[in-house]
C-alpha positions as MATLAB code, in Angstrom:
seq = 'XXXXXXXXXXXXXXXXXXXXXXXXXXXXXXXXXXXXXXXXXXXXXXXXXXXXXXXXXXXXXXXXXXXXXXXXXXXXXXXXXXXXXXXXXXXXXXXXXXXXXXXXXXXXXXXXXXXXXXXX';
ca = [
       0.000    0.000    0.000;
       2.810    2.439    0.868;
       4.551    1.752   -2.412;
       1.347    2.506   -4.337;
       0.907    5.803   -2.474;
       4.547    6.643   -3.044;
       4.198    5.959   -6.780;
       1.033    8.058   -7.006;
       2.722   10.894   -5.167;
       5.817   10.637   -7.351;
       3.651   10.609  -10.497;
       1.702   13.671   -9.427;
       4.891   15.655   -8.699;
       6.542   14.638  -11.933;
       3.533   15.625  -14.060;
       2.534   18.821  -12.295;
       4.842   21.703  -13.153;
       2.859   24.168  -11.086;
      -0.631   24.677   -9.840;
      -0.775   27.976  -11.762;
       1.748   29.912  -13.822;
       3.496   33.043  -12.588;
       1.398   35.084  -15.043;
      -1.850   33.555  -13.761;
      -0.834   34.220  -10.154;
       0.145   37.811  -10.974;
      -3.130   38.453  -12.837;
      -5.160   36.942  -10.002;
      -3.354   39.062   -7.447;
      -3.823   42.251   -9.520;
      -7.522   41.550  -10.001;
      -8.248   40.485   -6.428;
      -5.451   41.049   -3.903;
      -7.700   41.229   -0.841;
     -11.224   41.647   -2.176;
     -10.842   44.865   -4.216;
      -8.843   44.534   -7.420;
      -6.194   47.056   -8.447;
      -7.723   47.181  -11.950;
     -10.910   48.787  -10.625;
      -9.070   52.027   -9.813;
      -5.780   51.851  -11.676;
      -7.001   50.297  -14.936;
      -6.229   46.994  -16.573;
      -2.625   47.950  -17.336;
      -2.001   50.393  -14.482;
      -2.751   53.390  -16.681;
      -5.108   55.071  -14.181;
      -8.875   55.188  -14.303;
     -11.826   57.444  -13.555;
     -13.553   56.035  -10.483;
     -16.348   58.559   -9.971;
     -17.577   62.036  -10.806;
     -19.245   64.054   -8.078;
     -20.211   67.560   -7.010;
     -18.763   69.259   -3.987;
     -20.193   72.661   -3.036;
     -21.613   72.930   -6.559;
     -18.258   72.232   -8.221;
     -17.787   69.229  -10.537;
     -14.987   66.971   -9.361;
     -13.532   63.623  -10.319;
     -12.023   60.876   -8.218;
      -9.330   59.237  -10.331;
      -7.123   56.242   -9.625;
      -3.577   57.305  -10.353;
      -1.431   55.631  -13.023;
       0.951   53.144  -11.430;
       2.562   51.476  -14.433;
       5.439   53.947  -14.787;
       6.450   53.979  -11.131;
       9.894   52.682  -10.303;
       9.884   49.565   -8.166;
      11.094   51.605   -5.164;
       8.197   54.101   -5.508;
       5.704   51.291   -6.135;
       6.922   49.415   -3.050;
       6.860   52.536   -0.875;
       3.330   53.445   -1.976;
       2.079   49.908   -1.357;
       3.357   50.211    2.206;
       1.957   53.715    2.813;
      -1.447   54.923    3.847;
      -2.925   56.747    0.846;
      -6.301   58.472    1.104;
      -8.895   56.634   -0.965;
      -6.842   53.460   -1.366;
      -7.557   50.335    0.641;
      -4.732   49.026    2.790;
      -3.836   45.515    1.646;
      -0.936   44.497    3.924;
       0.766   42.599    1.117;
       3.934   40.601    1.552;
       7.116   41.641   -0.246;
       6.646   38.731   -2.653;
       3.077   39.835   -3.445;
       4.259   43.406   -4.109;
       6.999   42.075   -6.403;
       4.397   39.950   -8.204;
       2.093   42.944   -8.715;
       4.999   44.939  -10.117;
       5.824   42.017  -12.388;
       2.192   41.980  -13.604;
       2.422   45.635  -14.623;
       5.783   45.108  -16.360;
       5.531   41.502  -17.566;
       6.051   42.388  -21.238;
       9.301   44.175  -20.363;
      10.460   41.185  -18.300;
       9.612   38.782  -21.130;
      11.443   40.932  -23.708;
      14.494   41.092  -21.439;
      14.476   37.311  -21.014;
      14.190   36.749  -24.772;
      16.971   39.241  -25.423;
      19.162   37.523  -22.825;
      18.534   34.118  -24.401;
      19.587   35.423  -27.834;
      22.840   36.797  -26.426;
      23.723   33.528  -24.659;
];
């Protein structure tokens, strides 16, 4: 019985590369990090997005999610660990923040990898 379980376990590990890909994990985290997805305020690609229009004291105003795609990693990391008015606090791990940054810059990462492979 133990040998059968061992073989089944060995088979499952050898045929399962990963539960999900890095891209799938990054997309899932961007769309639902802790109940409210980044895309709802910052847009699908981090370009920024109009959240709401409203009037305050008779003046038309807009609440806009800021663009985050062009932030350096340092600025992105600092903002994710800061309290910003209007933004939910997510308490993400360093790995989750890195993954979100990767999601916003995945094409650049993929181009760099392809370029590196051509050089080697």
